[in-house]
C-alpha positions as CSV (number, residue, x, y, z in Angstrom):
1,M,-28.5,-41.9,21.5
2,H,-28.3,-38.2,22.0
3,N,-30.0,-36.0,19.4
4,D,-26.7,-34.3,18.5
5,S,-25.0,-37.6,17.9
6,L,-27.9,-38.9,15.8
7,N,-27.9,-35.7,13.7
8,L,-24.2,-36.0,13.2
9,L,-24.6,-39.6,12.1
10,L,-27.4,-38.8,9.7
11,T,-25.5,-35.9,8.1
12,Q,-22.1,-37.7,7.6
13,P,-21.6,-39.1,4.1
14,T,-21.7,-42.8,3.9
15,P,-18.3,-44.3,2.8
16,V,-18.5,-45.8,-0.7
17,D,-16.6,-48.9,-1.6
18,T,-15.4,-47.9,-5.1
19,H,-14.5,-51.5,-5.8
20,T,-18.1,-52.6,-5.9
21,I,-19.4,-49.8,-8.1
22,K,-19.8,-50.9,-11.7
23,P,-19.3,-48.3,-14.4
24,L,-22.5,-47.2,-16.1
25,L,-20.7,-46.3,-19.3
26,L,-17.8,-48.2,-21.0
27,S,-15.2,-46.5,-23.2
28,T,-14.4,-47.8,-26.6
29,K,-11.3,-49.5,-25.1
30,K,-13.3,-51.1,-22.2
31,T,-16.0,-52.2,-24.7
32,A,-13.4,-53.8,-26.9
33,E,-11.9,-55.6,-23.8
34,L,-15.4,-56.8,-22.8
35,L,-16.0,-58.2,-26.2
36,G,-12.5,-59.6,-26.7
37,V,-11.8,-57.6,-29.9
38,T,-9.7,-54.6,-30.9
39,V,-10.7,-51.0,-30.6
40,R,-10.6,-50.8,-34.5
41,T,-13.2,-53.6,-34.6
42,I,-15.5,-51.7,-32.2
43,Y,-15.4,-48.7,-34.5
44,N,-16.0,-50.9,-37.6
45,W,-18.9,-52.7,-35.9
46,D,-20.4,-49.4,-34.8
47,E,-20.2,-48.0,-38.3
48,L,-21.9,-51.1,-39.7
49,G,-24.6,-51.0,-37.0
50,H,-23.5,-54.3,-35.4
51,L,-23.5,-52.8,-31.9
52,P,-26.1,-51.0,-29.8
53,Q,-26.2,-47.2,-30.2
54,P,-23.3,-45.6,-28.4
55,V,-23.5,-42.5,-26.2
56,R,-21.3,-39.6,-27.5
57,I,-19.6,-37.6,-24.8
58,G,-17.5,-34.9,-26.4
59,G,-15.5,-36.7,-29.0
60,S,-15.7,-40.0,-27.2
61,L,-18.0,-43.0,-27.8
62,C,-19.2,-44.9,-24.8
63,W,-21.7,-47.8,-24.4
64,R,-24.1,-48.4,-21.6
65,S,-22.7,-51.4,-19.6
66,E,-26.2,-52.7,-18.7
67,E,-27.2,-52.5,-22.4
68,L,-24.1,-54.3,-23.6
69,V,-24.8,-57.2,-21.2
70,A,-28.4,-57.5,-22.3
71,W,-27.4,-57.2,-26.0
72,I,-24.9,-60.1,-25.6
73,E,-27.5,-62.2,-23.7
74,A,-29.9,-61.5,-26.6
75,G,-27.4,-63.0,-29.1
76,C,-25.8,-59.7,-30.4
77,P,-28.5,-58.6,-32.8
78,K,-27.8,-55.8,-35.3
79,R,-28.7,-52.3,-34.1
80,D,-31.8,-52.0,-36.3
81,D,-33.2,-55.2,-34.7
82,W,-32.2,-54.3,-31.1
83,R,-34.5,-52.6,-28.5
84,F,-33.0,-52.2,-25.1
85,Q,-35.5,-52.6,-22.2
86,P,-33.7,-51.7,-18.9
87,K,-34.5,-53.9,-16.0
88,R,-36.9,-52.3,-13.5
89,K,-35.5,-52.1,-10.0
């Protein structure tokens, strides 16, 4: 391969399949859908400490998708009893 062609290939952005990218954060609505409850229930559970600590972005609450999956797999412990340990890659 000619050097110019190789340089062009290396500098071109790799196409990203957006259908395979999983969101890192889930909105309150998406969290409710994941858990099969209403948005109001998510707010109630958050106030009572039944969910992992959310991330606040502006006025919105979001939850880390990886943490929610781990929390569910751990049996949905209360926030005070929950310690998230991200998987090492």
